[in-house]
N, C-alpha and C positions, 0 to 999 in steps of 0.2 A: 668863917669864910662865906661870902655870899653864894647863892645858888643861881644858876641860869636855866632857862628853858627856851628851846628853839621850837617854833611851831611851823606846821605846814598847812597849806590850803591848796586844793586843786581848782584850777580854772579851766573851763572847757573852751572849745574853739569859738564859741559865741560870746565869751567873756563872763559867763555865769560862774560864780565861785561857790564852793562848798563851805562846810563849817570847818574852822581852824581846829587842828588837833596837835597835841604835843608830839614832836618828832623825837626829841631827846632832852634830857636834863642832866645837870652835873654841878660840880663845885667850881667856884670862881666866876669868871665872866667870859664872854665870847666876843670876837671881832672878825672882820673881814670875811663874811660868808660868801661862798660862790656855789652855784648849782648848775647841773647839766642833766639832760635826759637823753636816753637812747631809744625812746619809744616804748620800752618795757618797764623801765625803772628810772628813778631819779637818784642822783648822788649829790650830797651836800658836803662841802668841806668848809672848815672854819678854824680859827685859832682859838684855843682854850688858854686863858690867862689865869694863873694862880698868883695873885699879888703877894701872898704870904711866903711862898717859896720862890718868888721872882722867876717864874718860868712861863714860856709861851710855846705851846706845842700844837701841831696840826692834828685835827681830829676829823672824823667823817662818819656818815651814815648813808645807807642805801635803802630806799623805800619804793614800793610799788603800790599803786592804788588798791586799797583793801588788803594789802599784805603786811606782814610784820616788818618793822624797822630793824635793820641789821647794822649795828655799830661796827666801825672799822678801826683797826690799829694801823695808822699810816706809817709812822716812823718814831723811833726813840733815839734821842741823842742828847748830849749836853749842850748843844748849840741852841740858840734862840731861833725858833721857826716863825716865819711870817709870810704874808702875801700868797695865800693859796690860790691855785687856779685848777680848773677841772674841765675836761672835755669828754664827750661820749663817743663811743665807737660801736661797732656791731657786736653787741653782747658784752662790752666791757667799758671801763672808765679809766682815764689816765689823769693822775693828779700831778701837780708840780708846785714847788714852793721854794722859798729862799731860807737858808740857814746861815746865821751869823755866829762865828766863833767868838766867844767872850774874851778869849785870851789875847787876840790880836786885832779884832774888828774886821777881819776879812770874811768873806761869805762865798757861798756856792749855791747853785740851783740843783735841786734833786727832783726825782720823779718816782712814781710807783703805780703799777696797773692793778685793777681789781675787776672781777667779773660781776655780772648783774646780781648774783647772790651774795656779794660782799666778800668773796674769797680772794685773797691776794694771788696774783699771777707771778709775782716776783718775790723771792725769798726775803729780800731787804730792799731798801731804797737804793736807787741808782743815781749816781751823780751825772748831771747833764753838762754843766760847765766843766771845763778842763783846766783852767788856770786857778790854782788854789791861793794865789797871792794877790787877788783883786777884790774889789767890792762889787758884788753883783746884786741886782734887784729887779723888781717888776716882771716876774716870769708870767708867760702866757703859754697856753697849749691849744692846738687845734688839730682836727682830723679830717682828711679828705676822702676817707673810705679805704685807703691803703697805707697812708703815711701820716705819722704824728709829726707835727712841727712845733718846736719849742722856740720861743723868742724871749729875750731878756736884755737888760742893759748891763754892760760890763765896762767899767772905766770910761764912761761917757760915750760909749759906742753901742748901738743896737746890734746884737748878734743872734744867730739862729743855728739850730741843729736839728737834723731829721732822724727819725727812728722808724724802722719798718714795723709792720703790724705784729710781727713775731717777737718784737722787743730788741732786735739787733740794730746797732747804729748804722745808718747809711753814711753819715759824715763822721770821720774819725775825730775831727776837731770842729768847733763852731766856725761858721762863715760870717763875715762882716756884712751887715745890711746897710749901715750908714751911721751918721752921727746921731746922738741922742738929742731930741728937740727940747729937752728940759722937763718932760713929763715923766712921772714914775711908771706909767703903764702904757 
C-alpha cells in the first residue's frame, strides 16, 4: 500500500512563509483536505483512502506553531466518508462530512466537535441531516461566535441547520434555503 505525507507551512501576515514540515503520515492516499484556525491552533481534516480495503475515512490533526501535532479520531463507521469541512470557534473546532451507506446509496451529514488540544467534546459523531432516505452531499460549516451553521444539499435543495455553542440543536429539523444551483458545494 502506498504511503502519504501531509505537510504544513506557516505563512505570516506579511506573506513570508516558513520551512515546510511533515504534519502527518500514513498508509494509502489522501483527498479533500480542509483547514481552519482559531488563532491558537490549526485543524486539518482530510479523507484517507485505502484502495486495498476499499475504504474512505475522515481523519484529522490539530497543530499549533511550535507545538506537537495531535492526531484525531473523527468517526468510525462502515459507511464511505467524504467531503470534509471544518470551522473554528473560541477554543474549539467543528468538523462536518458526508457518509454514504454502501447498502442502499443513501447518505447523511455528520459532525463532531474537538477542543484545541484535540480532545473530542462529543462522545461520538452526531447526525446533522434528519432524513435517512435521501442523498446528501456538499456539507459546509461556519461559526459566528455563538451559533454553528451547517449547510448541505439534500435532494436538489440547499438546506441548513443551526447548533448552539454547547452542542444542542436550535432547529429540530433542517430548514430549506433554496434550490441547488447545480454545484457540489
